[in-house]
PyMOL CGO cylinders between C-alpha atoms (Angstrom):
from pymol import cmd
from pymol.cgo import CYLINDER

trace = [
    CYLINDER, 63.95, 82.53, 70.78, 62.91, 80.50, 73.79, 0.3, 1, 1, 1, 1, 1, 1,
    CYLINDER, 62.91, 80.50, 73.79, 60.24, 77.78, 73.57, 0.3, 1, 1, 1, 1, 1, 1,
    CYLINDER, 60.24, 77.78, 73.57, 58.49, 76.63, 76.75, 0.3, 1, 1, 1, 1, 1, 1,
    CYLINDER, 58.49, 76.63, 76.75, 56.26, 73.55, 76.63, 0.3, 1, 1, 1, 1, 1, 1,
    CYLINDER, 56.26, 73.55, 76.63, 54.05, 72.68, 79.59, 0.3, 1, 1, 1, 1, 1, 1,
    CYLINDER, 54.05, 72.68, 79.59, 51.14, 70.39, 80.31, 0.3, 1, 1, 1, 1, 1, 1,
    CYLINDER, 51.14, 70.39, 80.31, 48.12, 70.74, 82.57, 0.3, 1, 1, 1, 1, 1, 1,
    CYLINDER, 48.12, 70.74, 82.57, 46.31, 67.59, 83.68, 0.3, 1, 1, 1, 1, 1, 1,
    CYLINDER, 46.31, 67.59, 83.68, 48.68, 65.55, 81.49, 0.3, 1, 1, 1, 1, 1, 1,
    CYLINDER, 48.68, 65.55, 81.49, 52.22, 64.22, 81.57, 0.3, 1, 1, 1, 1, 1, 1,
    CYLINDER, 52.22, 64.22, 81.57, 53.81, 65.05, 78.24, 0.3, 1, 1, 1, 1, 1, 1,
    CYLINDER, 53.81, 65.05, 78.24, 55.89, 62.33, 76.64, 0.3, 1, 1, 1, 1, 1, 1,
    CYLINDER, 55.89, 62.33, 76.64, 59.27, 63.20, 75.11, 0.3, 1, 1, 1, 1, 1, 1,
    CYLINDER, 59.27, 63.20, 75.11, 57.81, 62.50, 71.64, 0.3, 1, 1, 1, 1, 1, 1,
    CYLINDER, 57.81, 62.50, 71.64, 55.01, 65.03, 72.25, 0.3, 1, 1, 1, 1, 1, 1,
    CYLINDER, 55.01, 65.03, 72.25, 57.45, 67.66, 73.47, 0.3, 1, 1, 1, 1, 1, 1,
    CYLINDER, 57.45, 67.66, 73.47, 59.80, 67.04, 70.55, 0.3, 1, 1, 1, 1, 1, 1,
    CYLINDER, 59.80, 67.04, 70.55, 56.95, 67.33, 68.03, 0.3, 1, 1, 1, 1, 1, 1,
    CYLINDER, 56.95, 67.33, 68.03, 55.72, 70.63, 69.50, 0.3, 1, 1, 1, 1, 1, 1,
    CYLINDER, 55.72, 70.63, 69.50, 59.31, 71.92, 69.64, 0.3, 1, 1, 1, 1, 1, 1,
    CYLINDER, 59.31, 71.92, 69.64, 59.92, 71.01, 66.00, 0.3, 1, 1, 1, 1, 1, 1,
    CYLINDER, 59.92, 71.01, 66.00, 56.72, 72.73, 64.84, 0.3, 1, 1, 1, 1, 1, 1,
    CYLINDER, 56.72, 72.73, 64.84, 57.40, 75.90, 66.86, 0.3, 1, 1, 1, 1, 1, 1,
    CYLINDER, 57.40, 75.90, 66.86, 60.96, 76.11, 65.53, 0.3, 1, 1, 1, 1, 1, 1,
    CYLINDER, 60.96, 76.11, 65.53, 59.44, 77.08, 62.15, 0.3, 1, 1, 1, 1, 1, 1,
    CYLINDER, 59.44, 77.08, 62.15, 57.75, 80.23, 63.50, 0.3, 1, 1, 1, 1, 1, 1,
    CYLINDER, 57.75, 80.23, 63.50, 60.73, 82.64, 63.22, 0.3, 1, 1, 1, 1, 1, 1,
    CYLINDER, 60.73, 82.64, 63.22, 60.62, 82.17, 59.43, 0.3, 1, 1, 1, 1, 1, 1,
    CYLINDER, 60.62, 82.17, 59.43, 57.38, 84.10, 59.34, 0.3, 1, 1, 1, 1, 1, 1,
    CYLINDER, 57.38, 84.10, 59.34, 58.27, 86.87, 61.79, 0.3, 1, 1, 1, 1, 1, 1,
    CYLINDER, 58.27, 86.87, 61.79, 61.82, 87.35, 62.98, 0.3, 1, 1, 1, 1, 1, 1,
    CYLINDER, 61.82, 87.35, 62.98, 61.08, 89.43, 66.08, 0.3, 1, 1, 1, 1, 1, 1,
    CYLINDER, 61.08, 89.43, 66.08, 59.76, 86.53, 68.17, 0.3, 1, 1, 1, 1, 1, 1,
    CYLINDER, 59.76, 86.53, 68.17, 61.12, 86.55, 71.68, 0.3, 1, 1, 1, 1, 1, 1,
    CYLINDER, 61.12, 86.55, 71.68, 59.37, 83.66, 73.41, 0.3, 1, 1, 1, 1, 1, 1,
    CYLINDER, 59.37, 83.66, 73.41, 56.82, 80.96, 72.56, 0.3, 1, 1, 1, 1, 1, 1,
    CYLINDER, 56.82, 80.96, 72.56, 54.78, 79.20, 75.25, 0.3, 1, 1, 1, 1, 1, 1,
    CYLINDER, 54.78, 79.20, 75.25, 52.95, 75.98, 74.40, 0.3, 1, 1, 1, 1, 1, 1,
    CYLINDER, 52.95, 75.98, 74.40, 50.32, 74.86, 76.91, 0.3, 1, 1, 1, 1, 1, 1,
    CYLINDER, 50.32, 74.86, 76.91, 48.75, 71.42, 76.50, 0.3, 1, 1, 1, 1, 1, 1,
    CYLINDER, 48.75, 71.42, 76.50, 45.65, 70.71, 78.57, 0.3, 1, 1, 1, 1, 1, 1,
    CYLINDER, 45.65, 70.71, 78.57, 43.60, 67.54, 78.75, 0.3, 1, 1, 1, 1, 1, 1,
    CYLINDER, 43.60, 67.54, 78.75, 40.69, 68.13, 81.14, 0.3, 1, 1, 1, 1, 1, 1,
    CYLINDER, 40.69, 68.13, 81.14, 38.66, 65.31, 79.58, 0.3, 1, 1, 1, 1, 1, 1,
    CYLINDER, 38.66, 65.31, 79.58, 39.14, 63.05, 76.55, 0.3, 1, 1, 1, 1, 1, 1,
    CYLINDER, 39.14, 63.05, 76.55, 40.10, 65.90, 74.22, 0.3, 1, 1, 1, 1, 1, 1,
    CYLINDER, 40.10, 65.90, 74.22, 43.36, 67.82, 74.05, 0.3, 1, 1, 1, 1, 1, 1,
    CYLINDER, 43.36, 67.82, 74.05, 43.42, 71.61, 74.19, 0.3, 1, 1, 1, 1, 1, 1,
    CYLINDER, 43.42, 71.61, 74.19, 46.60, 73.16, 72.79, 0.3, 1, 1, 1, 1, 1, 1,
    CYLINDER, 46.60, 73.16, 72.79, 47.33, 76.86, 73.18, 0.3, 1, 1, 1, 1, 1, 1,
    CYLINDER, 47.33, 76.86, 73.18, 50.37, 78.67, 71.80, 0.3, 1, 1, 1, 1, 1, 1,
    CYLINDER, 50.37, 78.67, 71.80, 51.30, 82.15, 73.00, 0.3, 1, 1, 1, 1, 1, 1,
    CYLINDER, 51.30, 82.15, 73.00, 53.94, 83.99, 70.97, 0.3, 1, 1, 1, 1, 1, 1,
    CYLINDER, 53.94, 83.99, 70.97, 55.57, 87.02, 72.56, 0.3, 1, 1, 1, 1, 1, 1,
    CYLINDER, 55.57, 87.02, 72.56, 56.95, 89.49, 70.03, 0.3, 1, 1, 1, 1, 1, 1,
    CYLINDER, 56.95, 89.49, 70.03, 58.78, 92.79, 70.33, 0.3, 1, 1, 1, 1, 1, 1,
    CYLINDER, 58.78, 92.79, 70.33, 56.67, 95.97, 70.42, 0.3, 1, 1, 1, 1, 1, 1,
    CYLINDER, 56.67, 95.97, 70.42, 53.30, 94.20, 70.18, 0.3, 1, 1, 1, 1, 1, 1,
    CYLINDER, 53.30, 94.20, 70.18, 50.83, 92.31, 72.32, 0.3, 1, 1, 1, 1, 1, 1,
    CYLINDER, 50.83, 92.31, 72.32, 51.29, 88.53, 72.37, 0.3, 1, 1, 1, 1, 1, 1,
    CYLINDER, 51.29, 88.53, 72.37, 49.72, 86.47, 69.60, 0.3, 1, 1, 1, 1, 1, 1,
    CYLINDER, 49.72, 86.47, 69.60, 47.53, 83.64, 70.88, 0.3, 1, 1, 1, 1, 1, 1,
    CYLINDER, 47.53, 83.64, 70.88, 46.18, 80.63, 69.01, 0.3, 1, 1, 1, 1, 1, 1,
    CYLINDER, 46.18, 80.63, 69.01, 44.31, 77.64, 70.43, 0.3, 1, 1, 1, 1, 1, 1,
    CYLINDER, 44.31, 77.64, 70.43, 42.75, 74.45, 69.17, 0.3, 1, 1, 1, 1, 1, 1,
    CYLINDER, 42.75, 74.45, 69.17, 40.94, 71.49, 70.68, 0.3, 1, 1, 1, 1, 1, 1,
    CYLINDER, 40.94, 71.49, 70.68, 40.46, 67.95, 69.46, 0.3, 1, 1, 1, 1, 1, 1,
    CYLINDER, 40.46, 67.95, 69.46, 41.04, 64.27, 70.10, 0.3, 1, 1, 1, 1, 1, 1,
    CYLINDER, 41.04, 64.27, 70.10, 44.37, 64.09, 68.23, 0.3, 1, 1, 1, 1, 1, 1,
    CYLINDER, 44.37, 64.09, 68.23, 47.30, 65.89, 69.90, 0.3, 1, 1, 1, 1, 1, 1,
    CYLINDER, 47.30, 65.89, 69.90, 49.41, 66.05, 66.74, 0.3, 1, 1, 1, 1, 1, 1,
    CYLINDER, 49.41, 66.05, 66.74, 46.52, 67.43, 64.67, 0.3, 1, 1, 1, 1, 1, 1,
    CYLINDER, 46.52, 67.43, 64.67, 45.88, 70.09, 67.30, 0.3, 1, 1, 1, 1, 1, 1,
    CYLINDER, 45.88, 70.09, 67.30, 49.53, 71.16, 67.27, 0.3, 1, 1, 1, 1, 1, 1,
    CYLINDER, 49.53, 71.16, 67.27, 49.48, 71.36, 63.47, 0.3, 1, 1, 1, 1, 1, 1,
    CYLINDER, 49.48, 71.36, 63.47, 46.30, 73.47, 63.46, 0.3, 1, 1, 1, 1, 1, 1,
    CYLINDER, 46.30, 73.47, 63.46, 47.51, 75.83, 66.19, 0.3, 1, 1, 1, 1, 1, 1,
    CYLINDER, 47.51, 75.83, 66.19, 50.87, 76.42, 64.48, 0.3, 1, 1, 1, 1, 1, 1,
    CYLINDER, 50.87, 76.42, 64.48, 49.05, 77.10, 61.19, 0.3, 1, 1, 1, 1, 1, 1,
    CYLINDER, 49.05, 77.10, 61.19, 46.81, 79.66, 62.91, 0.3, 1, 1, 1, 1, 1, 1,
    CYLINDER, 46.81, 79.66, 62.91, 49.79, 81.35, 64.53, 0.3, 1, 1, 1, 1, 1, 1,
    CYLINDER, 49.79, 81.35, 64.53, 51.70, 81.34, 61.24, 0.3, 1, 1, 1, 1, 1, 1,
    CYLINDER, 51.70, 81.34, 61.24, 48.81, 83.17, 59.58, 0.3, 1, 1, 1, 1, 1, 1,
    CYLINDER, 48.81, 83.17, 59.58, 48.64, 85.74, 62.40, 0.3, 1, 1, 1, 1, 1, 1,
    CYLINDER, 48.64, 85.74, 62.40, 52.39, 86.42, 62.26, 0.3, 1, 1, 1, 1, 1, 1,
    CYLINDER, 52.39, 86.42, 62.26, 52.44, 86.66, 58.45, 0.3, 1, 1, 1, 1, 1, 1,
    CYLINDER, 52.44, 86.66, 58.45, 49.54, 89.12, 58.41, 0.3, 1, 1, 1, 1, 1, 1,
    CYLINDER, 49.54, 89.12, 58.41, 51.20, 91.21, 61.11, 0.3, 1, 1, 1, 1, 1, 1,
    CYLINDER, 51.20, 91.21, 61.11, 54.45, 91.29, 59.14, 0.3, 1, 1, 1, 1, 1, 1,
    CYLINDER, 54.45, 91.29, 59.14, 52.57, 92.32, 55.97, 0.3, 1, 1, 1, 1, 1, 1,
    CYLINDER, 52.57, 92.32, 55.97, 50.82, 95.11, 57.87, 0.3, 1, 1, 1, 1, 1, 1,
    CYLINDER, 50.82, 95.11, 57.87, 54.13, 96.44, 59.13, 0.3, 1, 1, 1, 1, 1, 1,
    CYLINDER, 54.13, 96.44, 59.13, 55.86, 96.25, 55.75, 0.3, 1, 1, 1, 1, 1, 1,
    CYLINDER, 55.86, 96.25, 55.75, 53.01, 97.75, 53.73, 0.3, 1, 1, 1, 1, 1, 1,
    CYLINDER, 53.01, 97.75, 53.73, 52.37, 100.65, 56.05, 0.3, 1, 1, 1, 1, 1, 1,
    CYLINDER, 52.37, 100.65, 56.05, 52.21, 103.93, 54.15, 0.3, 1, 1, 1, 1, 1, 1,
    CYLINDER, 52.21, 103.93, 54.15, 54.37, 106.69, 55.53, 0.3, 1, 1, 1, 1, 1, 1,
    CYLINDER, 54.37, 106.69, 55.53, 53.35, 110.32, 54.86, 0.3, 1, 1, 1, 1, 1, 1,
]
cmd.load_cgo(trace, "trace")
């Protein structure tokens, strides 16, 4: 799985990139068919906007976003949202009834 981290209107520090990388490394636990994860950090004003796009096999990408004043809190919230989306998708696939 490839993780791409980019920033718009902000220069990301190595600590910020490492934190986002560490949080996104947990995602394959919840759905093992992840192919690529893109993390986009934007700071158009005083608040951060973090968006994570997870590309998976045989499905449209999963997208989660969060905004707030704390970068680390935004990353935590966005990864939690994406974790929920991936877990629900995995449950739907596993619990599908076959005729």
